[in-house]
DOGUNU-869922 format. One record per residue (C-alpha): residue number from 1; residue in one letter; y, x, z. Coordinates in nm, 4 decimals, decimal comma. Layout:
BEGIN
pos; code; c2; c1; c3
NUM; A; Y; X; Z
...
This chain:
BEGIN
pos; code; c2; c1; c3
1; M; -1,9698; -1,7184; -1,6485
2; T; -2,2300; -1,4539; -1,5655
3; T; -2,3167; -1,3569; -1,2088
4; S; -2,1787; -1,0050; -1,2553
5; R; -1,8504; -1,1305; -1,3962
6; R; -1,8164; -1,3916; -1,1205
7; A; -1,8679; -1,1171; -0,8603
8; F; -1,6072; -0,8990; -1,0269
9; L; -1,3521; -1,1803; -1,0418
10; T; -1,4046; -1,2440; -0,6735
11; Q; -1,3481; -0,8761; -0,5986
12; A; -1,0370; -0,8657; -0,8187
13; A; -0,8950; -1,1716; -0,6469
14; V; -0,9519; -1,0144; -0,3095
15; A; -0,7919; -0,6871; -0,4235
16; A; -0,4874; -0,8700; -0,5519
17; A; -0,4455; -1,0644; -0,2286
18; I; -0,4835; -0,7941; 0,0332
19; T; -0,2775; -0,8572; 0,3437
20; V; -0,1919; -0,5910; 0,5940
21; P; -0,1885; -0,6409; 0,9706
22; V; 0,1076; -0,5344; 1,1796
23; L; 0,0808; -0,1607; 1,2186
24; G; 0,0015; -0,0136; 1,5542
25; S; 0,2393; 0,2537; 1,6765
26; P; 0,6078; 0,1659; 1,7136
27; A; 0,8704; 0,3837; 1,5470
28; G; 0,9387; 0,6824; 1,7663
29; A; 0,5835; 0,7051; 1,8998
30; A; 0,4397; 1,0538; 1,9345
31; G; 0,3468; 1,1974; 1,5980
32; F; 0,5114; 0,9204; 1,3976
33; D; 0,7903; 1,0594; 1,1789
34; P; 0,8882; 0,8164; 0,8993
35; R; 1,0864; 0,9675; 0,6124
36; P; 1,1652; 0,8603; 0,2549
37; G; 0,9031; 0,9388; -0,0068
38; S; 1,0107; 1,1746; -0,2841
39; D; 1,1604; 1,0421; -0,6072
40; G; 0,9150; 1,2448; -0,8191
41; V; 0,5738; 1,4084; -0,7969
42; G; 0,6789; 1,7413; -0,9464
43; D; 0,5150; 1,7060; -1,2871
44; P; 0,5883; 2,0346; -1,4706
45; L; 0,7208; 1,8511; -1,7778
46; F; 0,8677; 1,5432; -1,6047
47; P; 0,9752; 1,6517; -1,2531
48; T; 1,1120; 1,3115; -1,1492
49; L; 0,8329; 1,1024; -1,2994
50; G; 0,6341; 0,9091; -1,0407
51; N; 0,7034; 0,8965; -0,6693
52; G; 0,5722; 1,0572; -0,3534
53; G; 0,4590; 0,9112; -0,0222
54; Y; 0,2008; 0,6613; -0,1456
55; Q; -0,0794; 0,5910; -0,3921
56; V; -0,1226; 0,2590; -0,5706
57; V; -0,4662; 0,0987; -0,5390
58; H; -0,4141; -0,2142; -0,7530
59; Y; -0,1476; -0,3697; -0,9768
60; D; -0,1261; -0,7443; -1,0372
61; L; 0,1252; -0,8321; -1,3098
62; T; 0,2455; -1,1834; -1,3932
63; F; 0,4509; -1,1729; -1,7132
64; D; 0,6156; -1,4816; -1,8657
65; F; 0,7577; -1,3910; -2,2083
66; T; 0,9582; -1,5929; -2,4599
67; P; 0,9204; -1,4745; -2,8213
68; V; 1,2207; -1,4320; -3,0508
69; T; 1,4688; -1,4317; -2,7586
70; Y; 1,2638; -1,1577; -2,5833
71; D; 1,3545; -1,2896; -2,2372
72; F; 1,0958; -1,2533; -1,9629
73; T; 1,0442; -1,3220; -1,5950
74; A; 0,7785; -1,1349; -1,4023
75; V; 0,6226; -1,0595; -1,0676
76; A; 0,4600; -0,7230; -0,9988
77; K; 0,2361; -0,6959; -0,6938
78; L; 0,1245; -0,3533; -0,5789
79; N; -0,1453; -0,2834; -0,3223
80; A; -0,0871; 0,0726; -0,2054
81; Q; -0,1638; 0,3228; 0,0682
82; A; 0,0896; 0,5435; 0,2395
83; T; 0,0200; 0,9172; 0,2164
84; Q; 0,2891; 0,9975; 0,4737
85; D; 0,4914; 0,8126; 0,7346
86; L; 0,7411; 0,6213; 0,5190
87; S; 1,0866; 0,4928; 0,6031
88; A; 1,1481; 0,4142; 0,2342
89; F; 0,9797; 0,4723; -0,1012
90; N; 1,0670; 0,4625; -0,4686
91; L; 0,9378; 0,2761; -0,7712
92; D; 1,0156; 0,3671; -1,1314
93; T; 1,1929; 0,0884; -1,3191
94; D; 1,4329; 0,0613; -1,6115
95; G; 1,6425; -0,2280; -1,7398
96; H; 1,5309; -0,4985; -1,4979
97; T; 1,7236; -0,7370; -1,2765
98; I; 1,5528; -0,7286; -0,9379
99; D; 1,5524; -1,0711; -0,7747
100; S; 1,3576; -0,9978; -0,4562
101; I; 1,1222; -0,7486; -0,2941
102; T; 0,8862; -0,7966; -0,0030
103; V; 0,6721; -0,5391; 0,1745
104; N; 0,3802; -0,6796; 0,3715
105; G; 0,5289; -1,0257; 0,3246
106; R; 0,8686; -0,9393; 0,4778
107; A; 1,1923; -0,9098; 0,2830
108; A; 1,2810; -0,5486; 0,2038
109; S; 1,6166; -0,4049; 0,1056
110; H; 1,6456; -0,2165; -0,2198
111; A; 1,8880; -0,0121; -0,4286
112; L; 1,8932; 0,0982; -0,7927
113; S; 2,0120; 0,4406; -0,9009
114; L; 1,9987; 0,6430; -1,2223
115; G; 1,6992; 0,8735; -1,2575
116; R; 1,6262; 1,1426; -1,5143
117; S; 1,3926; 0,9275; -1,7262
118; G; 1,5016; 0,5779; -1,6238
119; Q; 1,6077; 0,4162; -1,2974
120; E; 1,4917; 0,4728; -0,9420
121; L; 1,4268; 0,1635; -0,7313
122; T; 1,4450; 0,2628; -0,3657
123; V; 1,2723; 0,0166; -0,1338
124; T; 1,3322; 0,0124; 0,2414
125; P; 1,0759; -0,2037; 0,4232
126; A; 1,1685; -0,4038; 0,7308
127; A; 0,9402; -0,1795; 0,9364
128; P; 0,8434; 0,1796; 0,8549
129; L; 0,4935; 0,2462; 0,7250
130; H; 0,2330; 0,4720; 0,8805
131; K; 0,0453; 0,7430; 0,6950
132; G; -0,2907; 0,6122; 0,5808
133; A; -0,1942; 0,2473; 0,6181
134; P; -0,2415; 0,0025; 0,3294
135; F; 0,0628; -0,2021; 0,2329
136; D; 0,1614; -0,4662; -0,0232
137; V; 0,4758; -0,4751; -0,2369
138; T; 0,5859; -0,7815; -0,4357
139; V; 0,8745; -0,7448; -0,6801
140; A; 1,0183; -1,0497; -0,8578
141; Y; 1,2304; -0,9450; -1,1549
142; R; 1,3508; -1,0466; -1,5007
143; G; 1,4995; -0,8998; -1,8136
144; N; 1,5034; -0,8865; -2,1906
145; G; 1,2845; -0,6683; -2,4079
146; K; 1,5794; -0,5574; -2,6209
147; A; 1,8194; -0,4914; -2,3337
148; P; 1,9634; -0,1386; -2,3034
149; R; 1,7629; 0,1097; -2,0993
150; A; 1,8672; 0,4233; -1,9158
151; G; 1,5732; 0,6064; -2,0731
152; L; 1,3379; 0,5491; -2,3654
153; T; 1,1804; 0,2075; -2,4128
154; G; 0,8132; 0,1181; -2,4394
155; W; 0,8766; -0,2107; -2,6213
156; R; 0,7645; -0,2457; -2,9840
157; F; 0,8745; -0,5539; -3,1771
158; G; 0,6982; -0,7076; -3,4755
159; S; 0,7994; -0,9451; -3,7522
160; D; 0,6489; -1,2334; -3,5529
161; G; 0,9109; -1,2243; -3,2760
162; G; 0,6579; -1,0880; -3,0304
163; F; 0,6002; -0,7452; -2,8786
164; A; 0,3412; -0,4838; -2,7930
165; S; 0,3693; -0,2138; -2,5274
166; A; 0,3505; 0,1546; -2,6196
167; V; 0,4555; 0,3293; -2,3004
168; Q; 0,3135; 0,6825; -2,3173
169; S; 0,4279; 0,8960; -2,1538
170; S; 0,7071; 0,7671; -1,9282
171; R; 0,7976; 0,4160; -2,0436
172; A; 0,5823; 0,1824; -1,8347
173; D; 0,8903; 0,1397; -1,6161
174; T; 1,0461; -0,0716; -1,8947
175; F; 0,7794; -0,3378; -1,8265
176; L; 0,7350; -0,3263; -1,4501
177; P; 0,8394; -0,1365; -1,1374
178; C; 0,5568; 0,1106; -1,0844
179; N; 0,4482; 0,4601; -0,9856
180; D; 0,4772; 0,6000; -1,3369
181; T; 0,2665; 0,9144; -1,3201
182; P; -0,0828; 0,9878; -1,4580
183; S; -0,1850; 1,1244; -1,1180
184; D; -0,1810; 0,7729; -0,9691
185; K; -0,4552; 0,5576; -1,1235
186; A; -0,5184; 0,1992; -1,0100
187; T; -0,7158; -0,1107; -1,1039
188; W; -0,5233; -0,3932; -1,2751
189; T; -0,5082; -0,7694; -1,3194
190; F; -0,2758; -0,9447; -1,5651
191; H; -0,1480; -1,3005; -1,6098
192; I; 0,0493; -1,3154; -1,9353
193; S; 0,1947; -1,6317; -2,0844
194; A; 0,2093; -1,6968; -2,4576
195; P; 0,3612; -2,0070; -2,6212
196; E; 0,1715; -2,2185; -2,8716
197; G; 0,0995; -2,0174; -3,1875
198; Y; 0,0870; -1,6857; -3,0014
199; V; -0,1865; -1,4970; -2,8174
200; A; -0,1604; -1,2557; -2,5260
201; T; -0,3457; -0,9266; -2,4894
202; A; -0,3920; -0,6770; -2,2080
203; N; -0,6199; -0,3989; -2,0921
204; G; -0,9623; -0,5003; -1,9701
205; E; -1,1646; -0,8185; -1,9986
206; L; -1,0268; -1,1642; -2,0681
207; T; -1,1299; -1,3566; -1,7569
208; G; -0,9770; -1,6974; -1,8292
209; K; -0,6985; -1,9031; -1,9857
210; D; -0,4864; -2,1799; -1,8312
211; K; -0,3037; -2,4313; -2,0498
212; R; 0,0396; -2,5348; -1,9225
213; A; 0,2237; -2,8634; -1,9698
214; D; 0,4744; -2,7079; -2,2111
215; G; 0,1931; -2,6094; -2,4485
216; S; 0,1921; -2,2423; -2,3525
217; T; -0,1149; -2,0634; -2,2215
218; V; -0,1502; -1,8127; -1,9400
219; W; -0,4068; -1,5482; -2,0315
220; H; -0,5816; -1,3672; -1,7458
221; F; -0,7239; -1,0161; -1,7812
222; A; -0,8855; -0,7732; -1,5387
223; L; -0,9496; -0,4004; -1,5658
224; R; -1,2033; -0,2920; -1,3049
225; E; -1,1712; 0,0799; -1,3840
226; R; -0,8666; 0,2708; -1,2638
227; M; -0,5885; 0,3257; -1,5176
228; P; -0,2594; 0,5178; -1,5058
229; T; 0,0556; 0,3306; -1,6027
230; E; 0,1006; 0,5310; -1,9256
231; L; -0,1961; 0,3485; -2,0819
232; L; -0,0611; -0,0024; -2,0177
233; G; -0,1421; -0,2216; -2,3193
234; I; 0,0061; -0,5720; -2,3055
235; A; 0,1323; -0,7864; -2,5917
236; V; 0,2337; -1,1364; -2,6992
237; V; 0,1883; -1,1745; -3,0756
238; K; 0,0918; -1,4089; -3,3572
239; G; -0,2581; -1,2701; -3,3808
240; T; -0,6241; -1,3619; -3,4129
241; Y; -0,9037; -1,2393; -3,1882
242; L; -1,2097; -1,1065; -3,3726
243; Y; -1,5234; -1,0550; -3,1663
244; D; -1,8219; -0,8244; -3,2107
245; T; -2,0654; -0,6137; -3,0097
246; S; -2,1566; -0,2470; -3,0309
247; H; -2,5076; -0,1304; -3,1152
248; T; -2,5754; -0,1100; -2,7398
249; G; -2,4327; -0,4548; -2,6635
250; L; -2,0827; -0,3552; -2,5491
251; P; -1,8404; -0,6474; -2,5981
252; L; -1,5759; -0,5768; -2,8624
253; R; -1,2581; -0,7766; -2,9136
254; H; -0,9942; -0,6940; -3,1703
255; I; -0,6562; -0,8535; -3,2402
256; V; -0,5370; -0,8624; -3,6011
257; P; -0,2284; -1,0220; -3,7613
258; Q; -0,2558; -1,3961; -3,8038
259; G; -0,3430; -1,4886; -4,1626
260; Q; -0,4735; -1,1394; -4,2438
261; E; -0,8177; -1,1702; -4,0914
262; D; -1,0020; -1,1067; -4,4199
263; K; -0,8087; -0,7837; -4,4734
264; Y; -0,8675; -0,6329; -4,1313
265; A; -1,2097; -0,7715; -4,0334
266; P; -1,4002; -0,5103; -4,2399
267; I; -1,1854; -0,2338; -4,0896
268; V; -1,2425; -0,3213; -3,7245
269; A; -1,6097; -0,3834; -3,8089
270; R; -1,6448; -0,0040; -3,8375
271; T; -1,5994; 0,0235; -3,4595
272; P; -1,9688; -0,0133; -3,3634
273; D; -2,0587; 0,2823; -3,5850
274; H; -1,7732; 0,4882; -3,4396
275; L; -1,8942; 0,4071; -3,0898
276; A; -2,2520; 0,4989; -3,1741
277; W; -2,1401; 0,8294; -3,3257
278; L; -1,9351; 0,9249; -3,0197
279; E; -2,1875; 0,8002; -2,7637
280; A; -2,4476; 1,0282; -2,9206
281; K; -2,2178; 1,3213; -2,8384
282; L; -2,0363; 1,2152; -2,5230
283; G; -2,2634; 0,9700; -2,3467
284; R; -2,2130; 0,6039; -2,2706
285; Y; -1,8693; 0,4541; -2,3376
286; P; -1,6923; 0,4570; -1,9982
287; F; -1,5410; 0,1046; -1,9895
288; S; -1,6730; -0,2522; -2,0064
289; V; -1,4975; -0,3621; -2,3281
290; Y; -1,3220; -0,2088; -2,6287
291; G; -1,1155; -0,3142; -2,9264
292; I; -0,8291; -0,2379; -3,1625
293; H; -0,4959; -0,4198; -3,1757
294; I; -0,3397; -0,3960; -3,5234
295; Y; 0,0312; -0,4814; -3,5219
296; D; 0,3164; -0,4466; -3,7691
297; G; 0,5613; -0,3705; -3,4888
298; Y; 0,4079; -0,0276; -3,4377
299; T; 0,3696; 0,2649; -3,6771
300; D; 0,1691; 0,5134; -3,4692
301; A; -0,1685; 0,4978; -3,2939
302; L; -0,2087; 0,4892; -2,9166
303; E; -0,5148; 0,4901; -2,6934
304; N; -0,4202; 0,2129; -2,4497
305; T; -0,7184; 0,1759; -2,2169
306; T; -0,9889; -0,0462; -2,3742
307; L; -0,7461; -0,1636; -2,6479
308; T; -0,6211; 0,0934; -2,8996
309; L; -0,2876; -0,0003; -3,0612
310; M; -0,2471; 0,0845; -3,4311
311; G; 0,0198; 0,0005; -3,6861
312; T; -0,0621; -0,1912; -4,0038
313; N; 0,0614; 0,1102; -4,2021
314; W; -0,2496; 0,3176; -4,1250
315; F; -0,5079; 0,1399; -4,3327
316; K; -0,4857; 0,2880; -4,6801
317; L; -0,7449; 0,4863; -4,8772
318; N; -0,6651; 0,8515; -4,9452
319; A; -0,6185; 1,0005; -5,2916
320; D; -0,9961; 1,0328; -5,3325
321; G; -1,0522; 0,6695; -5,2388
322; N; -1,1885; 0,7485; -4,8910
323; P; -1,1037; 0,5496; -4,5764
324; T; -0,9786; 0,8538; -4,3882
325; Y; -0,7891; 0,6232; -4,1520
326; E; -1,1252; 0,6102; -3,9738
327; N; -1,0466; 0,9614; -3,8494
328; T; -0,7567; 0,8119; -3,6541
329; M; -0,9766; 0,5308; -3,5247
330; V; -1,2237; 0,7923; -3,3977
331; H; -0,9387; 1,0025; -3,2535
332; E; -0,8119; 0,7103; -3,0428
333; L; -1,1627; 0,6032; -2,9444
334; T; -1,2380; 0,9580; -2,8239
335; H; -0,9444; 0,9211; -2,5871
336; Q; -1,1303; 0,6478; -2,3983
337; W; -1,3483; 0,9319; -2,2645
338; F; -1,0870; 1,2100; -2,2722
339; G; -0,7583; 1,0856; -2,1275
340; D; -0,8347; 0,7263; -2,0293
341; S; -1,1468; 0,7605; -1,8149
342; V; -1,0897; 1,1276; -1,7273
343; T; -0,7127; 1,1647; -1,6969
344; P; -0,4999; 1,4803; -1,6714
345; N; -0,3335; 1,5049; -1,3341
346; D; 0,0000; 1,5946; -1,4941
347; W; 0,1430; 1,6134; -1,8438
348; Q; 0,1074; 1,9900; -1,8762
349; Q; -0,2677; 1,9316; -1,8930
350; A; -0,2341; 1,7106; -2,2034
351; W; -0,4555; 1,9341; -2,4175
352; L; -0,7449; 1,7835; -2,2201
353; N; -0,6599; 1,4544; -2,3952
354; E; -0,5564; 1,5683; -2,7389
355; G; -0,7827; 1,8681; -2,7977
356; P; -1,1075; 1,6659; -2,7853
357; A; -0,9527; 1,3756; -2,9818
358; V; -0,8456; 1,6069; -3,2649
359; Y; -1,1728; 1,8004; -3,2550
360; Y; -1,4062; 1,5007; -3,2736
361; A; -1,1960; 1,3247; -3,5381
362; A; -1,2145; 1,6411; -3,7512
363; L; -1,5886; 1,6704; -3,6896
364; Y; -1,6343; 1,3063; -3,7910
365; S; -1,4339; 1,3688; -4,1081
366; E; -1,6527; 1,6694; -4,1914
367; E; -1,9740; 1,4742; -4,1386
368; R; -1,8413; 1,2037; -4,3735
369; G; -1,7682; 1,4674; -4,6365
370; W; -1,3924; 1,4172; -4,6312
371; S; -1,2852; 1,7602; -4,5006
372; V; -1,4141; 2,0916; -4,3614
373; L; -1,3665; 2,1568; -3,9902
374; A; -1,3600; 2,5373; -4,0259
375; D; -1,0795; 2,5133; -4,2827
376; K; -0,8677; 2,3085; -4,0435
377; M; -0,9357; 2,5475; -3,7567
378; K; -0,8591; 2,8562; -3,9674
379; A; -0,5235; 2,7079; -4,0686
380; T; -0,4463; 2,6286; -3,7033
381; Y; -0,5439; 2,9780; -3,5945
382; A; -0,3053; 3,1291; -3,8492
383; K; 0,0011; 2,9465; -3,7161
384; L; -0,0806; 2,9111; -3,3459
385; D; 0,0512; 3,2520; -3,2356
386; A; 0,4003; 3,1586; -3,3491
387; I; 0,3691; 2,8198; -3,1809
388; R; 0,2510; 2,9816; -2,8570
389; A; 0,5725; 3,1865; -2,8576
390; T; 0,8055; 2,8891; -2,9087
391; D; 0,6241; 2,5902; -2,7539
392; G; 0,3875; 2,7561; -2,5077
393; P; 0,0087; 2,8022; -2,5258
394; P; -0,2234; 2,4983; -2,5320
395; G; -0,2710; 2,4970; -2,1541
396; L; 0,0964; 2,5585; -2,0671
397; P; 0,3056; 2,3565; -2,3147
398; K; 0,6810; 2,3394; -2,2691
399; A; 0,6902; 1,9804; -2,3981
400; L; 0,4614; 1,7026; -2,5189
401; G; 0,3651; 1,6240; -2,8768
402; G; 0,3312; 1,9739; -3,0214
403; T; 0,0678; 2,1362; -3,2411
404; N; -0,0249; 2,3579; -2,9459
405; I; -0,1559; 2,0550; -2,7534
406; Y; -0,3217; 1,8772; -3,0471
407; D; -0,4652; 2,1193; -3,3060
408; G; -0,4300; 2,4098; -3,0615
409; G; -0,6346; 2,2222; -2,8027
410; A; -0,9002; 2,1511; -3,0664
411; L; -0,9001; 2,5210; -3,1590
412; V; -0,9822; 2,6122; -2,7974
413; L; -1,2843; 2,3823; -2,8120
414; Y; -1,3890; 2,5191; -3,1513
415; A; -1,3775; 2,8739; -3,0139
416; L; -1,5775; 2,7643; -2,7101
417; R; -1,8418; 2,6073; -2,9329
418; L; -1,8768; 2,9244; -3,1422
419; H; -1,8907; 3,1393; -2,8288
420; V; -2,1540; 2,9478; -2,6291
421; G; -2,3473; 2,7838; -2,9122
422; E; -2,3878; 2,4207; -3,0142
423; R; -2,6339; 2,3205; -2,7435
424; K; -2,4343; 2,4499; -2,4468
425; F; -2,1111; 2,3173; -2,5953
426; E; -2,2568; 1,9680; -2,6224
427; R; -2,3632; 1,9859; -2,2561
428; I; -2,0153; 2,0952; -2,1477
429; M; -1,8464; 1,8138; -2,3371
430; G; -2,1043; 1,5457; -2,2643
431; L; -2,1227; 1,6089; -1,8901
432; W; -1,7441; 1,6291; -1,8444
433; P; -1,6703; 1,2538; -1,8784
434; R; -1,9736; 1,1652; -1,6686
435; R; -1,8921; 1,4084; -1,3900
436; F; -1,5222; 1,3212; -1,3696
437; K; -1,5318; 0,9517; -1,4694
438; D; -1,2351; 0,7539; -1,3338
439; R; -1,0717; 1,0692; -1,1915
440; T; -0,7740; 1,2947; -1,2626
441; V; -0,8310; 1,6564; -1,3597
442; T; -0,6675; 1,9873; -1,4505
443; S; -0,7402; 2,2776; -1,6838
444; E; -0,8798; 2,4600; -1,3811
445; D; -1,1361; 2,1827; -1,3424
446; F; -1,2423; 2,2217; -1,7057
447; I; -1,2782; 2,5987; -1,6740
448; A; -1,4882; 2,5643; -1,3573
449; H; -1,6948; 2,2904; -1,5225
450; A; -1,7753; 2,5082; -1,8244
451; V; -1,8833; 2,7942; -1,5961
452; T; -2,0983; 2,5629; -1,3835
453; V; -2,2717; 2,3950; -1,6769
454; T; -2,3564; 2,7199; -1,8557
455; G; -2,3926; 2,9528; -1,5587
456; D; -2,1765; 3,1976; -1,7560
457; R; -1,8959; 3,3352; -1,5381
458; S; -1,7418; 3,5179; -1,8329
459; L; -1,6227; 3,1787; -1,9604
460; D; -1,3546; 3,1825; -1,6921
461; R; -1,1733; 3,4714; -1,8611
462; F; -1,2611; 3,3467; -2,2106
463; L; -1,1018; 3,0053; -2,1555
464; R; -0,8007; 3,1433; -1,9683
465; D; -0,7207; 3,3710; -2,2617
466; W; -0,7436; 3,0826; -2,5070
467; L; -0,5562; 2,8309; -2,2917
468; F; -0,2848; 3,0433; -2,1331
469; G; -0,2550; 3,3604; -2,3403
470; A; 0,0561; 3,4576; -2,5340
471; K; -0,1554; 3,5296; -2,8430
472; N; -0,4798; 3,4044; -2,9946
473; P; -0,7891; 3,5922; -2,8844
474; P; -1,0279; 3,6927; -3,1657
475; M; -1,2174; 3,3924; -3,3040
476; P; -1,5921; 3,4290; -3,2365
477; G; -1,7810; 3,4784; -3,5603
478; H; -1,4629; 3,5073; -3,7663
479; P; -1,3188; 3,8593; -3,7255
480; D; -1,1309; 3,8081; -4,0517
481; W; -0,9140; 3,5255; -3,9121
482; T; -0,5596; 3,6448; -3,8543
483; A; -0,2340; 3,4936; -3,7328
484; T; 0,0599; 3,4533; -3,9660
485; T; 0,3337; 3,6982; -3,8734
């Protein structure tokens, strides 16, 4: 164990074991007015997602899973800080049996009710909490991965009897009681059990393994950077770890299906080149480890922090014999900068995630000779006016998952690049993840950032028209581009 890792593990252990002294002022003291925290943070697209009255500092999750039956028992520990005087507060949860809850080591009462996207777990501590005070919550709970949920589920099941989590945007509550909003980022530690023949995965670095008498192993992971719940990436699968390093020495660990190592090893071996390509444009990779988890229980691709999840269905050559699945690998890797390290404060800012991911994947494809970026952008320009009218403009979407957020977001960046020139554009994009590393941001932050970096105040109006306008502005350098009527 290196000195730096030993120091980090000590810090993580301390963070996970914070205790809080008895708070000073008694209830009723002057200025102390405890009230329940809100059951949502007012996200424009998910009004009841997340909870008010506190911010989580650290999550510590112990998860004991049994494959095939899908039963689990778990303990979630939250170290948090009150942002108001609290008589009660909520956690997002869905489909769990709650066995006990303590706040600051004392038994707390709790109640479950139906929420808009899952269930609301209302916790009433034995003593009210003061604004600014740290506090600990420990929830012991159990459930089954295939049990009915009030909302959507984040569980994905493979042919091996295991699972992987895919919780974006509002499904982390199917794995643990939490503050399920991107505006609340925290550090994490994980302790996940896997029986013999299975491996466990999670965000962050593997810090140790403990063998148990029954033959199972508890895998310990720690993520030192702050992560929102929607990027939770845990799994128990029949898989094999493949290890590598980037060209700059970054540790890489991938998980591929057991028995298919020869098939997938050359694919994940492309990761160092992808990292080098992106680091040349965006600066140093913002986390301490990276990898790809390939799993047959998933058919999409998802940028879980430090461990992208991809289905086995992705990895086919195109009609010309090119490995264009690498575009998707680059797309998800780009998210580690845009979305994972620098995170939108609410879901209406999602173009800040998807626009750069689509743009850089398309640029990578062009540089490999597989496609032409301008052709893709011209096609997007033609249809985006109609999409703005039905789904909202890129910066004010009415829902998640639309072309306006993805290709429309990339089109905004393409227009910006043509308007300011390649050099200034690279400075805007490269300085963004360095300036806002580990923080949450809005479109307003991006607009102000572009103005600051270039010194060009006209970019404020330029970007507002592209992000929020009802119609496409003229594309710089392409007066012939028109929208389809």
